C-alpha positions in Angstrom: 19.7 80.0 -81.9 23.4 79.0 -82.3 24.9 82.5 -82.9 22.4 85.1 -81.7 23.3 88.7 -82.4 21.4 92.0 -82.0 20.7 94.9 -79.7 19.4 95.1 -76.1 17.0 98.0 -76.0 15.9 100.0 -73.0 12.1 99.9 -72.7 10.5 103.0 -74.1 8.0 104.5 -76.5 10.1 103.7 -79.6 10.8 100.0 -79.0 7.9 98.5 -81.0 8.7 100.7 -84.0 12.4 99.7 -83.8 11.6 96.0 -83.6 9.3 96.5 -86.7 12.1 98.2 -88.5 14.6 95.5 -87.7 12.1 92.9 -88.9 11.5 94.8 -92.2 15.3 95.1 -92.8 15.8 91.4 -92.3 12.9 89.7 -94.1 14.7 86.3 -94.4 15.8 86.2 -90.7 14.0 84.7 -87.8 14.0 87.7 -85.4 13.4 86.7 -81.8 12.2 89.3 -79.3 12.7 88.6 -75.6 10.9 91.0 -73.3 12.5 91.3 -69.8 10.4 94.2 -68.6 13.0 96.9 -68.3 14.7 95.9 -71.5 14.0 94.0 -74.7 16.6 91.7 -76.4 16.2 91.6 -80.2 18.2 88.9 -81.9 18.7 87.0 -85.1 21.1 84.3 -86.3 24.6 85.4 -87.4 23.8 88.8 -88.8 21.0 91.4 -88.6 20.9 95.0 -89.9 18.7 98.1 -89.4 18.9 101.0 -91.7 18.3 104.7 -91.1 15.8 104.7 -94.0 13.7 102.1 -92.3 13.9 103.6 -88.9 12.8 106.9 -90.4 9.7 105.2 -91.9 8.7 104.1 -88.4 10.0 107.0 -86.3 9.8 110.0 -88.5 11.9 111.6 -91.3 14.1 113.5 -88.9 15.3 110.3 -87.0 19.1 110.1 -87.0 20.7 106.6 -86.7 23.3 108.0 -84.3 20.5 108.5 -81.7 19.9 104.7 -81.7 22.8 104.4 -79.3 20.7 106.2 -76.7 18.3 103.4 -76.3 20.7 100.5 -76.9 22.0 99.5 -73.5 24.0 96.5 -74.8 24.3 94.2 -77.8 25.3 90.7 -78.6 27.9 90.1 -81.3 30.1 92.6 -83.2 28.5 95.9 -84.1 29.4 97.5 -87.4 28.1 101.1 -87.8 28.0 103.3 -90.9 26.3 106.6 -91.4 23.1 104.9 -92.6 23.0 101.4 -91.0 23.9 99.4 -87.9 24.8 95.7 -88.4 25.2 93.1 -85.6 27.3 90.2 -86.7 28.6 87.0 -85.1 32.3 86.6 -84.7 32.1 83.4 -86.8 30.3 85.3 -89.6 32.8 88.1 -89.4 35.8 85.8 -89.7 34.2 83.9 -92.6 33.6 87.1 -94.5 37.1 88.3 -93.8 38.6 85.0 -94.9 36.5 85.1 -98.1 37.6 88.6 -98.9 41.2 87.8 -98.4 41.0 84.7 -100.7 39.2 86.8 -103.4 42.0 89.5 -103.2 44.7 86.8 -103.5 43.0 85.3 -106.5 42.6 88.7 -108.2 46.3 89.5 -107.5 47.3 86.2 -109.0 45.3 86.8 -112.1 46.8 90.3 -112.7 50.4 89.1 -112.0 
């Protein structure tokens, strides 16, 4: 994997369900799981996301995404959090998306001028 991104999870009762949720939310990604005994590294190429909705399907309707930080001991890549999702993204992917957004804004501004 050239640009692996994703969480490092403390080993616990919820790890298997969290891995399943990440796999469900990223059906086109090759998700790699590396078990190191005390922790598990979950990673995909360039960008992976997990949503609160999917985590709730696996962990119960009252699961709050903010509690995810309690089992995530580290992560690889940039982490982007919202009220209902966590995305891990490579720096290269982040820069490419930022550049594309800036170019689109410049084109829209030129059209309206």
